[in-house]
N, C-alpha and C positions, 0 to 999 in steps of 0.2 A: 968576487961579487958581494956587494953589501946585502945584508938581510933586510927585507921590507916587512913592515908590520901593518896590519889593518885590524879594525874592530869588527867582530861578528855582528851581522845585521839582526840576529835573533836575541842573543844573550849578552852582547856587548863586550865579551872577552877579547882581549888582544891576542893575535896569532900571527905567526910568521908566514907570509905568502909563499916564500921560496920553498918551504917544507911541503906545500901542497902540490906544487907543479911536478908532474911526473905522469907515469902511466895510469894510475888510478884516480888522480885528481887533476883534470885538465884546468888550465888557467881560468876558464869561464866560471868555475865554481869558487872563486876567491872571495865571495861575500860571507861565507860561513866557516866557522872554525872546525866543524865536525859534520859527519853525515847525519847525526840526529838533529842538529840545528837546521840543516838543509831540508830534512823531512818535515820538521815542524813548520818551516816557512811554506813549504809546498802544500801542506794540509790547510794552513790558515788562509792562504790566497787562492788555492786552486779548487775550492768547493763552493757549492751553492745549494740552497734549500729548494727541493722540488717536491711535487706531490705525485704519488703513484697513479698512473692512468687507469689502473684496475680497481683498487680499493680506496684510493684517496688519502692514504697515510703519507705524512711528510717524511722525507728522508734526505740525507746529504749525498750529493753526487759531484764528481769532478766536472768542471766546466768544459773540459775537452772531450767528454764522453756524451753520447746521445742516449743516456740511460733514461727509460720512461717508467720503469717499474721499481718498486721498493725491494723486491726479492725474486729469486729464481721461481719461486712458487707462483707468484702473481704473473710473471712473464709467461710461464708454461701454460697457465690457465687461459690467459688473454689471447695467446697466439695459437693455441691448439684449435683445430676445426670443431671438435666436439664440445669445447667449453666456451665458445665465443658467445658473448652477449654484449649489449652496449657498454662502452667504457664510461666510467663516472667522470664528472667534472672534478677539479681539485677541491678538497675540503676547505671550507672557509677558515680564515684566521680566528682564533679564540675571541678577539675583540669585535669580530664582524657580526652584526645582528642577523644575518641571513641564516636560514635553516641549513640542514646537512647537505650532502652531495646531491646533485641534480642529474638525472638521467638524460642522455642525449637521445 
């Protein structure tokens, strides 16, 4: 069987596809030369900027997750019966002329 080569989608390095096919590297992962390049691509395309529903702080979250809070601390306060109070609206962007968070 002839060795096939491809260029990595992240770093551009050429790599042999036939070396990746096996138990630990299924053929669907033949876009990247290494696990670190695959992780970089996942981080770059799999996150979005969101605002914490409790404190309004911006944070990065995976698009596939329904994360609403920036930390476990904010999530714990917001979801505990003793600490509940109205959630804040997202903080405005720095270029936005509106004032700080608005209470619902």
